[in-house]
FIPADREN-60707 format. One line per 4 residues: their letters; for each residue x, y, z negated of N, C-alpha, C. Coordinates in steps of 0.02 Angstrom, whole numbers. Layout:
N
A	X:Y:Z:X:Y:Z:X:Y:Z | ...
END
This chain:
292
XXXX	896:136:-901:840:164:-939:774:136:-914 | 766:132:-847:704:104:-820:697:31:-840 | 754:-6:-839:753:-76:-859:730:-85:-930 | 755:-42:-975:734:-46:-1045:659:-32:-1053
XXXX	635:17:-1014:564:34:-1016:520:-24:-993 | 542:-57:-938:504:-115:-912:502:-170:-965 | 560:-184:-995:564:-237:-1046:517:-221:-1104 | 519:-158:-1127:478:-138:-1184:404:-145:-1169
XXXX	382:-122:-1109:311:-126:-1091:289:-198:-1079 | 334:-238:-1049:317:-308:-1036:306:-346:-1101 | 349:-336:-1149:342:-371:-1213:280:-346:-1251 | 266:-281:-1245:207:-254:-1277:143:-284:-1247
XXXX	146:-299:-1181:89:-331:-1147:88:-406:-1156 | 137:-432:-1194:141:-504:-1209:147:-545:-1145 | 191:-522:-1099:203:-558:-1036:276:-580:-1033 | 287:-641:-1009:355:-663:-995:378:-634:-928
XXXX	443:-639:-914:467:-616:-849:434:-655:-793 | 424:-720:-803:393:-762:-752:320:-742:-740 | 284:-727:-794:213:-707:-787:206:-641:-751 | 251:-593:-768:249:-528:-734:267:-536:-660
XXXX	317:-577:-646:337:-589:-577:280:-619:-536 | 243:-665:-566:187:-698:-530:134:-647:-510 | 120:-599:-554:69:-548:-539:93:-499:-485 | 159:-493:-478:187:-447:-427:207:-483:-363
XXXX	199:-551:-363:217:-592:-305:292:-586:-288 | 334:-586:-340:406:-584:-331:436:-638:-375 | 501:-645:-373:534:-697:-413:550:-671:-483 | 552:-715:-532:572:-695:-600:642:-665:-601
XXXX	685:-688:-554:753:-661:-552:753:-587:-536 | 704:-565:-494:700:-494:-477:682:-452:-538 | 635:-478:-578:617:-443:-640:677:-439:-687 | 715:-494:-690:774:-495:-733:825:-443:-712
XXXX	834:-434:-646:881:-384:-621:858:-313:-639 | 792:-301:-635:766:-235:-655:784:-222:-728 | 769:-271:-771:778:-261:-843:851:-256:-863 | 896:-285:-823:968:-278:-836:998:-216:-804
XXXX	957:-180:-766:981:-119:-734:1021:-131:-671 | 1015:-193:-642:1052:-208:-581:1017:-184:-518 | 952:-171:-523:913:-145:-468:850:-112:-496 | 815:-76:-453:753:-43:-475:698:-58:-425
XXXX	634:-60:-447:578:-73:-401:569:-14:-354 | 541:-30:-294:523:26:-249:460:59:-276 | 441:115:-246:386:155:-273:320:118:-271 | 308:77:-218:245:39:-214:242:-12:-271
XXXX	297:-48:-280:299:-97:-334:294:-63:-402 | 324:-4:-408:321:33:-472:249:51:-490 | 210:70:-439:139:85:-451:102:24:-476 | 113:-34:-443:80:-96:-464:104:-116:-533
XXXX	168:-106:-546:197:-123:-612:164:-83:-667 | 154:-18:-654:122:25:-704:51:1:-719 | 15:-19:-666:-53:-43:-676:-56:-107:-716 | -11:-153:-702:-11:-217:-738:8:-207:-811
XXXX	56:-164:-823:80:-154:-892:39:-103:-930 | -9:-70:-896:-53:-23:-930:-18:40:-953 | 30:64:-911:66:126:-929:60:175:-871 | 76:238:-886:78:290:-835:146:288:-800
XXXX	148:310:-737:212:311:-701:265:352:-738 | 243:405:-772:291:447:-808:327:408:-863 | 297:354:-885:328:313:-937:398:289:-917 | 406:272:-852:470:245:-828:524:299:-821
XXXX	503:362:-814:551:416:-802:564:458:-864 | 532:441:-920:542:478:-982:607:457:-1014 | 655:503:-1018:722:487:-1043:725:477:-1118 | 677:505:-1154:681:501:-1227:629:452:-1253
XXXX	650:403:-1293:602:355:-1320:553:390:-1367 | 493:361:-1371:443:390:-1414:462:379:-1487 | 464:432:-1525:481:428:-1595:430:464:-1637 | 420:442:-1698:376:477:-1743:416:532:-1778
XXXX	391:592:-1778:426:648:-1808:400:656:-1880 | 448:655:-1927:428:662:-1997:407:734:-2011 | 354:743:-2048:329:809:-2065:341:820:-2140 | 377:874:-2158:388:887:-2230:322:891:-2267
XXXX	321:866:-2330:259:866:-2368:230:934:-2376 | 274:984:-2386:249:1051:-2398:213:1079:-2338 | 230:1052:-2279:199:1078:-2218:130:1047:-2206 | 112:996:-2244:48:963:-2233:-6:999:-2273
XXXX	-57:1026:-2240:-110:1061:-2276:-153:1012:-2316 | -187:1040:-2366:-229:998:-2410:-285:966:-2371 | -313:1002:-2323:-367:975:-2282:-353:991:-2209 | -365:945:-2165:-353:956:-2094:-416:943:-2055
XXXX	-420:977:-1998:-476:966:-1953:-466:900:-1916 | -519:863:-1902:-511:800:-1863:-485:814:-1794 | -443:769:-1769:-414:779:-1703:-469:777:-1650 | -460:819:-1599:-508:821:-1544:-501:758:-1502
XXXX	-555:730:-1477:-550:670:-1436:-510:684:-1372 | -474:632:-1348:-436:640:-1287:-482:655:-1228 | -458:697:-1184:-499:715:-1126:-501:656:-1078 | -551:657:-1034:-559:602:-986:-499:596:-941
XXXX	-466:655:-927:-408:654:-882:-349:618:-914 | -343:623:-982:-286:595:-1016:-296:523:-1036 | -358:501:-1039:-371:432:-1060:-348:383:-1006 | -322:328:-1028:-298:276:-982:-358:240:-951
XXXX	-354:232:-885:-409:197:-852:-408:123:-870 | -466:95:-885:-468:24:-903:-455:-21:-843 | -426:-79:-855:-416:-130:-803:-465:-186:-816 | -518:-189:-775:-570:-238:-787:-547:-307:-764
XXXX	-567:-358:-800:-557:-427:-779:-623:-453:-750 | -628:-451:-683:-690:-470:-650:-688:-543:-626 | -641:-581:-651:-633:-651:-630:-687:-696:-660 | -696:-753:-627:-741:-807:-650:-812:-781:-664
XXXX	-839:-747:-614:-907:-719:-622:-943:-722:-555 | -1008:-713:-558:-1050:-712:-498:-1069:-639:-483 | -1037:-610:-432:-1051:-540:-413:-1091:-537:-348 | -1123:-591:-330:-1158:-595:-266:-1205:-536:-255
XXXX	-1197:-503:-196:-1241:-449:-177:-1225:-382:-208 | -1170:-376:-246:-1154:-312:-278:-1128:-262:-226 | -1140:-198:-239:-1117:-145:-194:-1064:-104:-230 | -1001:-116:-212:-944:-80:-241:-918:-28:-192
XXXX	-958:-6:-145:-936:40:-92:-912:106:-121 | -858:132:-92:-834:198:-110:-799:203:-177 | -790:147:-212:-760:150:-278:-684:149:-273 | -651:181:-320:-579:184:-319:-546:157:-381
XXXX	-584:125:-424:-555:101:-487:-561:25:-493 | -553:-9:-437:-559:-82:-438:-491:-116:-438 | -441:-83:-469:-375:-113:-476:-378:-163:-533 | -408:-218:-520:-422:-265:-575:-414:-336:-550
XXXX	-426:-383:-595:-423:-453:-577:-491:-475:-549 | -489:-509:-493:-551:-531:-461:-539:-600:-431 | -531:-649:-473:-515:-717:-450:-569:-766:-472 | -572:-821:-434:-619:-876:-449:-690:-851:-458
XXXX	-710:-805:-414:-777:-775:-420:-816:-784:-355 | -882:-778:-361:-926:-778:-303:-941:-705:-285 | -912:-681:-229:-924:-612:-208:-957:-610:-139 | -993:-663:-122:-1025:-663:-56:-1078:-608:-52
XXXX	-1085:-581:9:-1134:-527:23:-1119:-464:-18 | -1057:-455:-41:-1039:-393:-76:-1017:-340:-27 | -1026:-277:-46:-1005:-220:-5:-947:-184:-40 | -893:-174:-1:-835:-137:-25:-818:-81:25
XXXX	-868:-53:58:-856:-4:111:-821:57:83 | -764:75:114:-728:135:94:-700:132:24 | -688:72:-3:-663:66:-71:-587:62:-73 | -558:78:-129:-486:71:-139:-473:6:-176
XXXX	-449:-44:-138:-435:-109:-167:-361:-125:-162 | -320:-74:-156:-248:-83:-146:-218:-122:-203 | -177:-172:-185:-142:-212:-236:-185:-262:-272 | -245:-275:-248:-291:-320:-282:-275:-393:-267
XXXX	-280:-435:-316:-272:-507:-307:-340:-540:-304 | -356:-570:-247:-419:-607:-239:-400:-680:-229 | -407:-719:-282:-383:-788:-283:-441:-836:-295 | -447:-886:-248:-498:-938:-253:-568:-909:-256
XXXX	-582:-860:-212:-649:-829:-211:-690:-854:-152 | -755:-854:-161:-801:-861:-105:-819:-791:-83 | -788:-768:-29:-797:-698:-7:-831:-695:61 | -881:-737:72:-915:-739:136:-965:-682:142
XXXX	-975:-659:205:-1025:-607:221:-1013:-542:182 | -951:-524:171:-934:-462:136:-916:-407:186 | -926:-345:166:-910:-288:208:-853:-248:175 | -792:-257:204:-733:-221:180:-715:-164:228
XXXX	-760:-144:271:-743:-95:323:-720:-29:292 | -670:2:326:-643:67:306:-615:68:235 | -598:10:209:-571:8:140:-495:2:141 | -465:18:85:-392:12:77:-376:-53:41
XXXX	-351:-101:79:-333:-166:52:-257:-177:57 | -220:-123:63:-147:-129:70:-117:-164:10 | -66:-205:24:-30:-242:-28:-74:-288:-70 | -132:-307:-42:-175:-354:-77:-158:-426:-57
XXXX	-182:-472:-97:-166:-543:-84:-230:-584:-90 | -250:-613:-33:-305:-660:-31:-275:-730:-33 | -288:-766:-85:-258:-832:-93:-312:-885:-105 | -309:-938:-64:-355:-994:-74:-427:-975:-71
XXXX	-445:-927:-30:-513:-900:-29:-550:-917:36 | -616:-915:31:-658:-925:90:-680:-857:116 | -654:-838:174:-671:-773:205:-707:-788:271 | -772:-790:267:-813:-807:325:-864:-752:339
XXXX	-868:-731:402:-916:-678:422:-904:-612:385 | -841:-597:370:-824:-535:335:-806:-480:385 | -820:-418:367:-806:-361:410:-747:-321:381 | -690:-323:417:-631:-284:397:-617:-227:447
XXXX	-667:-208:486:-656:-158:538:-632:-92:508 | -580:-64:538:-553:0:517:-520:0:449 | -508:-58:421:-480:-61:353:-403:-59:355 | -374:-39:299:-301:-37:292:-278:-101:259
XXXX	-246:-144:299:-222:-208:274:-146:-212:277 | -113:-154:274:-40:-151:278:-8:-190:221 | 39:-234:239:77:-274:190:34:-321:149 | -27:-336:171:-69:-383:135:-51:-454:154
XXXX	-70:-500:111:-54:-570:122:-116:-614:117 | -123:-658:165:-177:-707:165:-144:-776:163 | -152:-813:109:-120:-878:104:-170:-932:86 | -161:-990:116:-204:-1049:105:-278:-1030:103
XXXX	-299:-988:150:-368:-965:152:-402:-985:217 | -469:-989:215:-509:-1002:274:-536:-935:299 | -512:-912:357:-531:-846:385:-567:-859:451 | -633:-852:450:-672:-873:508:-728:-823:522
XXXX	-738:-808:587:-791:-763:609:-786:-694:575 | -725:-671:564:-715:-606:533:-700:-553:586 | -715:-490:571:-704:-435:617:-645:-394:592 | -591:-393:632:-532:-352:617:-525:-295:667
XXXX	-579:-275:698:-577:-223:749:-551:-157:719 | -498:-130:749:-470:-67:726:-435:-70:659 | -425:-130:632:-392:-136:567:-316:-128:575 | -284:-101:524:-211:-93:524:-180:-153:490
XXXX	-151:-198:530:-121:-259:504:-45:-254:502 | -19:-194:498:54:-184:495:83:-221:435 | 130:-266:448:163:-302:394:121:-355:360 | 59:-367:383:16:-418:352:42:-488:369
XXXX	33:-534:322:57:-602:332:0:-653:322 | -4:-700:368:-54:-754:363:-15:-819:357 | -19:-851:299:21:-911:287:-24:-970:270 | -11:-1025:303:-47:-1089:289:-122:-1078:285
XXXX	-149:-1041:332:-220:-1024:332:-252:-1046:397 | -318:-1050:396:-357:-1062:456:-382:-994:482 | -367:-980:545:-385:-915:575:-426:-930:638 | -493:-927:631:-536:-955:682:-591:-906:703
XXXX	-597:-893:769:-651:-854:798:-658:-784:767 | -601:-752:756:-600:-684:728:-592:-633:784 | -621:-574:776:-618:-520:826:-558:-476:809 | -511:-469:858:-449:-432:847:-444:-369:890
XXXX	-498:-347:920:-496:-289:966:-469:-227:931 | -419:-196:963:-389:-133:939:-357:-139:870 | -343:-199:847:-308:-207:784:-235:-187:793 | -206:-153:743:-136:-133:746:-94:-192:721
XXXX	-51:-219:766:-9:-275:749:64:-256:757 | 94:-240:701:165:-222:700:196:-253:637 | 242:-299:648:270:-335:592:222:-386:562 | 168:-402:598:118:-450:574:145:-521:584
XXXX	133:-565:537:160:-633:542:109:-687:530 | 112:-740:572:71:-800:563:120:-858:555 | 115:-896:500:160:-953:491:121:-1013:464 | 137:-1071:492:106:-1135:471:30:-1129:466
XXXX	0:-1093:513:-72:-1082:512:-105:-1113:574 | -170:-1124:570:-209:-1150:625:-248:-1094:657 | -233:-1077:720:-266:-1023:756:-310:-1053:811 | -372:-1030:815:-416:-1056:867:-466:-1003:888
XXXX	-482:-1002:953:-532:-957:982:-517:-884:964 | -455:-863:978:-432:-795:963:-406:-763:1027 | -422:-698:1036:-393:-660:1092:-354:-601:1062 | -288:-599:1077:-246:-544:1055:-237:-495:1113
XXXX	-245:-430:1098:-239:-380:1150:-195:-323:1126 | -172:-281:1174:-135:-221:1156:-62:-236:1139 | -30:-188:1106:41:-193:1088:50:-237:1027 | 95:-285:1034:112:-331:979:187:-326:970
XXXX	208:-293:915:278:-276:907:306:-302:841 | 366:-332:844:401:-357:784:359:-408:747 | 317:-444:782:273:-494:750:305:-564:754 | 274:-612:721:300:-680:724:243:-730:723
XXXX	251:-782:762:204:-839:765:248:-901:756 | 249:-927:695:298:-979:679:264:-1043:656 | 277:-1097:693:253:-1164:675:177:-1165:663 | 141:-1133:708:67:-1132:705:39:-1181:756
XXXX	-23:-1201:747:-58:-1240:798:-109:-1195:832 | -120:-1206:897:-161:-1161:936:-214:-1200:976 | -275:-1174:974:-329:-1201:1016:-368:-1142:1045 | -366:-1136:1111:-400:-1081:1146:-378:-1013:1118
XXXX	-313:-1004:1113:-284:-939:1092:-252:-907:1153 | -270:-844:1165:-245:-810:1225:-221:-739:1209 | -175:-715:1251:-151:-646:1248:-172:-613:1313 | -211:-560:1307:-240:-527:1366:-220:-454:1368
XXXX	-191:-432:1424:-169:-362:1431:-126:-342:1371 | -80:-386:1352:-38:-373:1294:32:-353:1314 | 63:-312:1272:133:-294:1280:170:-322:1219 | 211:-373:1230:244:-409:1177:316:-383:1169
XXXX	331:-355:1111:396:-324:1100:429:-356:1039 | 489:-384:1049:528:-412:994:485:-457:949 | 447:-500:980:402:-544:943:427:-616:945 | 429:-647:887:459:-713:880:406:-768:886
XXXX	419:-817:928:376:-876:935:418:-938:922 | 392:-983:880:427:-1045:866:377:-1101:860 | 393:-1158:891:347:-1215:889:322:-1233:959 | 271:-1274:960:242:-1296:1024:192:-1243:1048
XXXX	208:-1213:1105:168:-1157:1131:130:-1176:1195 | 124:-1240:1208:94:-1262:1272:21:-1239:1279 | -15:-1232:1225:-86:-1216:1229:-100:-1141:1232 | -49:-1099:1226:-59:-1027:1229:-71:-1006:1302
XXXX	-114:-955:1310:-130:-930:1376:-114:-855:1379 | -81:-834:1434:-62:-764:1442:-92:-738:1507 | -126:-680:1502:-156:-648:1561:-135:-575:1564 | -102:-557:1619:-83:-487:1630:-44:-460:1570
XXXX	8:-496:1550:48:-476:1492:118:-455:1512 | 150:-416:1469:219:-396:1477:258:-416:1415 | 322:-433:1424:363:-452:1367:435:-432:1380 | 470:-414:1326:542:-401:1334:578:-468:1343
XXXX	642:-465:1361:679:-525:1378:682:-574:1320 | 694:-550:1258:700:-594:1201:634:-631:1188 | 579:-595:1188:514:-626:1176:499:-676:1231 | 515:-658:1293:502:-703:1350:539:-769:1340
XXXX	602:-766:1316:640:-827:1306:612:-870:1250 | 587:-838:1197:554:-876:1144:494:-915:1173 | 456:-882:1217:398:-915:1248:419:-972:1293 | 469:-958:1334:490:-1008:1383:518:-1070:1349
XXXX	560:-1060:1297:589:-1117:1262:535:-1157:1226 | 483:-1124:1204:427:-1158:1171:379:-1191:1219 | 398:-1191:1284:360:-1223:1338:291:-1191:1349 | 286:-1125:1335:225:-1089:1351:220:-1078:1426
XXXX	160:-1075:1451:149:-1059:1522:156:-983:1529 | 211:-961:1557:227:-889:1561:209:-860:1629 | 165:-893:1667:146:-867:1733:113:-799:1726 | 79:-786:1671:44:-722:1662:86:-671:1625
XXXX	152:-682:1622:196:-637:1584:248:-607:1630 | 256:-542:1629:307:-506:1667:358:-478:1619 | 423:-488:1635:476:-461:1592:488:-388:1609 | 491:-346:1558:505:-275:1571:574:-256:1543
END
């Protein structure tokens, strides 16, 4: 039933399976399985799916298809009162297309209705303090000198963007993805990076103090002038290049390292046996690491 509903809404939105999959960052095969009833989306994906297709979540759980009910002619009065306008609560929220525009200096702080397209735009010096940007796609943007502090950026995707001198302090970046982006001089102090992924990006001179790193991944990226502190658990550093990257007072738990680790520096760190072996095999200097 859910599969039929997805198919119906997708076709009504004039989207192919591949186009829908691209907006959800999944494979077209996954969409096909949903529509054939072989699997169902998780609740987070279901929320994003509803937003893309412009339907309410209840649409997927409604067991009865929408039908027009015939009214006998005799029951139709000669004159009828005009229908009352839909209330604000019942009206569908619009999905703005904010792409390909110059939003320089705009203040979107505290807003919760920015579940929209925001690609190929100039958003430098914009404020998004305390905003709800969950699930947002920011593709090919100039996002320098922006303030995203205390905002919800969970499940968002920064792709091919310039992120320079941005403030992400205290923000929710759970399950977010940064790919092929330049991330430089940004503040991630106190940010929740649980499950966040940095792929094929430049990560340079960023502040990581008190950032939550659990399941965080760096792959095929260039890291330089970075200090990692605190507990780092279930993370991965795979095939990255390092220049002046250090771990200070860190506790490394079940963290995967792959590649040349000679340039990494460890001071007063602890690691479990598995993580220690990843470091040692990668030829990291483990003098500052104690196995617990």
